[in-house]
C-alpha positions in Angstrom: -11.9 -26.3 10.0 -10.7 -29.7 9.0 -7.4 -29.5 7.1 -8.8 -31.9 4.4 -10.8 -29.0 3.0 -7.7 -26.9 2.2 -7.5 -27.0 -1.6 -7.3 -23.6 -3.1 -5.5 -21.5 -5.6 -1.7 -21.2 -5.7 0.3 -18.0 -5.6 4.0 -17.4 -5.7 4.6 -14.2 -3.7 6.1 -15.7 -0.6 7.1 -13.9 2.6 10.8 -13.4 3.2 10.4 -15.1 6.6 8.8 -18.1 5.0 11.1 -18.7 2.1 13.3 -21.1 4.0 10.2 -23.2 4.9 8.6 -23.3 1.5 7.9 -26.8 0.1 9.7 -25.8 -3.1 11.5 -22.7 -4.4 8.4 -21.4 -6.0 6.3 -20.4 -3.0 4.1 -23.5 -2.7 3.8 -25.6 0.4 2.9 -29.3 0.4 -0.2 -30.1 2.4 -0.8 -33.7 1.3 1.3 -36.4 -0.4 0.2 -39.8 -1.7 2.2 -42.5 -3.5 0.2 -44.8 -5.7 0.6 -48.5 -5.1 2.6 -50.7 -7.4 -0.7 -52.3 -8.4 -2.6 -49.0 -8.9 -5.0 -49.2 -11.9 -5.2 -46.2 -14.2 -7.5 -43.7 -12.4 -8.3 -40.0 -12.9 -6.4 -38.0 -10.3 -9.6 -36.2 -9.1 -11.2 -39.6 -8.2 -7.8 -40.7 -6.7 -7.8 -37.7 -4.4 -11.5 -37.6 -3.5 -11.1 -41.2 -2.1 -8.2 -40.0 0.1 -9.2 -36.5 1.2 -12.1 -36.5 3.7 -14.7 -33.8 3.2 -13.3 -32.7 -0.1 -15.7 -32.8 -3.1 -14.7 -33.8 -6.6 -15.6 -30.3 -7.8 -13.2 -28.8 -5.3 -10.4 -31.1 -6.3 -11.1 -30.2 -10.0 -10.9 -26.5 -9.2 -7.6 -27.1 -7.4 -6.3 -29.0 -10.4 -7.4 -26.1 -12.7 -5.5 -23.7 -10.5 -2.3 -25.7 -10.6 -2.6 -27.0 -7.0 -2.4 -30.7 -7.9 1.1 -32.0 -8.8 2.1 -35.5 -10.0 5.8 -36.3 -9.9 6.5 -32.6 -9.3 4.4 -31.2 -12.3 1.0 -29.6 -12.3 -1.7 -31.8 -13.9 -5.3 -31.4 -14.9 -8.1 -33.3 -13.2 -8.3 -35.9 -16.1 -4.7 -37.0 -15.6 -4.6 -40.8 -15.0 -2.6 -41.9 -11.9 -0.2 -44.7 -12.6 1.7 -47.1 -10.3 4.1 -45.3 -8.0 3.1 -41.8 -9.1 3.7 -39.2 -6.4 0.6 -37.0 -6.0 0.8 -33.8 -4.0 -1.7 -31.2 -3.0 0.1 -27.8 -2.6 -1.0 -24.4 -1.4 0.2 -20.9 -1.1 0.8 -21.1 2.6 2.0 -23.7 5.2 -0.6 -25.7 7.1 -1.5 -23.8 10.2 -0.6 -25.7 13.4 -2.6 -23.2 15.5 -5.7 -21.1 15.5 -5.2 -17.5 14.2 -6.1 -15.0 16.8 -7.7 -11.6 16.1 -5.4 -8.6 16.8 -6.4 -4.9 16.7 -3.9 -3.9 14.0 -5.0 -0.8 11.9 -5.9 -1.6 8.3 -5.8 0.8 5.4 -8.9 -0.5 3.6 -9.1 0.9 0.0 -12.3 -0.9 -1.0 -14.8 -3.5 0.5 -18.0 -5.1 -0.5 -19.7 -8.5 0.2 -17.2 -10.5 -1.9 -13.8 -8.7 -1.8 -11.7 -6.4 0.2 -8.7 -4.4 -1.0 -6.1 -3.3 1.5 -3.0 -1.1 1.3 -0.3 -2.9 3.3 2.5 -0.9 4.9 6.1 -1.9 4.7 7.2 -4.0 7.7 3.9 -5.9 8.1 4.1 -9.7 7.5 1.2 -11.0 5.5 0.7 -14.6 6.8 1.6 -16.2 10.1 4.6 -18.5 9.7 8.0 -19.3 10.9 9.1 -16.6 13.3 5.9 -14.5 12.8 3.0 -16.2 14.6 1.2 -12.9 15.4 1.2 -9.3 14.4 0.5 -10.2 10.8 -2.0 -8.9 8.2 -4.0 -12.1 8.7 -4.3 -11.4 12.4 -5.5 -7.9 11.5 -8.1 -9.3 9.1 -9.3 -11.6 11.9 -10.0 -8.6 14.0 -11.7 -6.7 11.1 -14.0 -9.7 10.5 -14.6 -10.6 14.1 -18.3 -9.8 13.9 -18.8 -11.3 10.5 -20.1 -14.9 11.1 -19.5 -16.0 7.5 -15.8 -15.2 7.6 -13.5 -17.6 9.4 -9.9 -16.5 9.1 -8.8 -20.1 9.7 -10.7 -21.2 6.6 -8.2 -21.5 3.7 -11.1 -21.1 1.2 -11.2 -17.4 2.2 -8.7 -14.7 2.6 -5.7 -13.3 0.8 -5.5 -14.3 -2.9 -1.8 -13.2 -3.3 0.8 -11.7 -1.1 3.8 -9.4 -1.1 7.0 -9.4 0.9 7.2 -8.1 4.5 9.2 -5.0 3.5 7.2 -4.3 0.3 4.3 -1.9 0.6 1.1 -1.8 -1.5 -2.2 -3.3 -2.6 -3.6 -6.8 -1.8 -7.0 -8.3 -2.5 -8.8 -10.4 0.0 -11.6 -12.9 -0.9 -14.6 -13.0 1.5 -16.3 -16.0 0.0 -15.0 -19.3 -1.3 -16.3 -18.6 -4.8 -14.6 -15.2 -4.9 -11.3 -16.8 -3.9 -11.6 -19.5 -6.6 -12.5 -16.9 -9.2 -9.7 -14.4 -8.2 -7.2 -17.2 -7.9 -8.0 -18.3 -11.4 -7.4 -14.7 -12.7 -4.0 -14.6 -11.0 -3.2 -18.1 -12.3 -4.2 -17.1 -15.9 -2.3 -13.9 -15.6 -5.3 -11.6 -16.4 -4.8 -9.4 -13.4 -3.0 -6.1 -13.6 -0.1 -5.5 -11.1 2.1 -2.5 -11.4 4.9 -1.7 -9.0 7.1 1.4 -8.5 10.7 0.8 -7.4 14.0 2.7 -7.0 16.9 0.8 -8.5 20.6 1.3 -8.7 21.8 2.7 -12.0 19.9 3.7 -15.1 18.6 0.7 -17.1 17.5 1.0 -20.7 14.4 3.1 -21.0 12.1 0.1 -21.4 12.8 -3.6 -21.1 11.4 -7.1 -20.8 13.1 -9.5 -18.4 12.5 -13.1 -19.0 14.1 -15.9 -17.0 13.0 -18.9 -14.9 13.0 -18.1 -11.1 13.7 -20.8 -8.5 15.5 -21.2 -5.2 19.2 -20.3 -5.4 21.5 -23.3 -5.4 24.0 -21.3 -3.4 21.8 -19.6 -0.8 18.4 -21.2 0.1 17.2 -17.8 1.5 17.4 -16.3 -2.0 15.8 -16.8 -5.3 17.8 -16.8 -8.6 17.3 -16.7 -12.4 18.1 -19.9 -14.3 18.8 -20.3 -18.0 18.0 -24.0 -17.7 14.2 -24.2 -18.5 13.9 -27.3 -16.3 14.8 -25.3 -13.2 12.4 -22.9 -11.5 9.3 -21.4 -13.0 8.8 -19.2 -16.0 8.8 -15.5 -15.1 8.4 -12.3 -17.0 8.8 -8.7 -15.8 8.2 -5.6 -17.9 9.9 -2.4 -16.7 10.0 1.3 -17.8 12.3 4.0 -16.4 10.0 6.8 -15.0 12.8 9.1 -13.7 16.5 8.7 -14.1 18.4 10.2 -11.2 22.0 9.8 -12.0 23.1 6.8 -9.9 19.6 5.5 -9.3 16.4 5.4 -11.2 12.7 5.3 -10.4 11.1 2.5 -12.5 7.7 1.1 -13.1 7.5 -2.7 -13.2 4.5 -4.7 -14.5 4.3 -8.3 -13.6 3.3 -10.8 -16.3 3.8 -13.6 -13.8 4.0 -13.6 -10.0 7.0 -15.5 -8.7 8.7 -15.2 -5.3 10.8 -12.0 -5.1 10.3 -11.6 -8.9 11.0 -7.9 -9.3 13.8 -8.0 -6.8 15.5 -11.0 -8.5 14.9 -9.9 -12.1 16.2 -6.3 -11.6 19.3 -7.7 -9.7 19.8 -10.1 -12.6 20.2 -7.3 -15.1 22.6 -5.4 -12.8 20.1 -3.0 -11.3 19.1 -4.3 -7.8 16.5 -2.5 -5.8 17.8 0.3 -3.6 18.5 -1.0 -0.1 17.5 -4.6 -0.9 19.9 -6.4 1.5 19.1 -9.8 0.2 20.0 -9.0 -3.5 22.9 -6.6 -3.0 21.1 -3.3 -3.1 22.2 -2.3 0.4 25.7 -1.4 -0.9 27.0 1.5 -2.9 27.3 0.0 -6.4 27.0 3.2 -8.5 28.9 6.5 -8.2 32.3 7.7 -7.0 32.6 6.5 -3.4 33.9 9.7 -1.9 33.3 10.3 1.8 30.5 12.9 1.2 28.8 10.5 -1.3 29.0 7.6 1.1 27.5 9.8 3.8 24.7 10.8 1.5 23.9 7.2 0.5 24.0 6.0 4.1 21.5 8.7 4.9 19.3 7.5 2.1 19.4 4.0 3.5 18.1 5.4 6.8 15.4 7.4 5.1 14.1 4.2 3.4 15.3 1.3 5.6 13.9 -1.4 3.3 13.9 -2.4 -0.4 12.3 0.5 -2.3 9.4 -1.3 -3.8 5.7 -0.4 -3.7 2.7 -2.3 -5.2 1.1 0.8 -6.6 -1.8 -0.5 -8.8 -4.0 -3.6 -8.8 -6.6 -4.6 -11.4 -8.9 -7.5 -11.6 -12.5 -8.5 -12.7 -15.0 -8.5 -9.8 -15.8 -12.2 -9.2 -19.6 -11.6 -9.0 -20.4 -8.4 -11.0 -17.9 -9.0 -13.8 -16.9 -5.3 -13.5 -13.3 -4.4 -14.1 -11.9 -3.0 -10.9 -8.7 -0.9 -10.8 -7.1 0.5 -7.6 -4.1 2.8 -7.1 -2.2 3.6 -3.9 0.0 6.5 -3.2 3.8 6.0 -3.0 4.6 5.8 0.8 6.4 8.6 2.6 9.7 6.7 3.0 10.0 6.2 -0.8 8.8 9.7 -1.5 11.6 11.1 0.7 14.2 8.8 -0.8 13.2 9.9 -4.4 13.2 13.6 -3.4 16.7 13.3 -1.8 18.0 11.8 -5.1 16.3 14.5 -7.1 18.1 17.2 -5.1 21.4 15.4 -5.4 21.1 14.6 -9.1 20.1 18.2 -9.8 23.2 19.4 -8.0 25.2 16.9 -10.1 23.7 18.2 -13.4 21.5 15.1 -13.9 18.2 15.7 -15.6 15.1 13.7 -14.7 11.4 13.5 -15.5 9.2 13.8 -12.4 7.2 10.8 -11.2 
């Protein structure tokens, strides 16, 4: 597939392994960049790009602009924006440009639903979604290539098809795959317009307020480029909102439900850490240390054992809802909490019960 036909819908859920290679701190990668000449006459950005991108139609460029994939001087613009002299025009995407062909690998897939337009898969923790820096095979995309190996209309190297959003390597849960270009455009627009339903279950340190709304721009940390951070300055990062509710308080940790209003890189991990309740065993955001409870030797041993039981950030994408791109039917899927998180929660139930903590069952 010619890389000039690589305009599609943006998403912000970037793999941990790719964060250091993202074009910006918001999970978007630059695929094309053009600088308007000093003598550039005012011209609609869609016409400007069609003249420079081979094999890209004006309609495709307009769809990309609607989805926020066209930036001028660092800001998303609509297709009727008029390019001025020295404007910097970028085409950005949710993944880096592939420098290689993706190969099919026989990796088991937990397929929750599939029809002619969409596929919903339950990703296990530890599986990288997209090939990228340090992970060129063994990914979910390689598994999809195998699954669709006998489907002539599905080319895994075609960016107009495939995953519409993603979750981190060590986060488990539901993802939707588009099997047609129209389905990807439609679903991408739903994510962009925040009409999808995404609910996560997490184990966090401490007991937050029973319910809460966390709002704060998320962008790449100024101190550590491998982390994201919350900024008070509205000019830094992207607007992000997370709603949470405590499902079960367990003394020194809590099981919480998180609903995403936006979908930024590491959003739940960053927001919960920002309010002082990082995800349990989230090494990047401080959850892999004992930050609640009396650090006696027996307690330290118990927590270390919990880290071994769930050796990753305790986060699961439990539910996913969207409108089917062809039928218009509302689709809603739920996946069971994986065994490592179940075991972790049960260990804390037993411990908190022995410590006279009371909890409501998940």
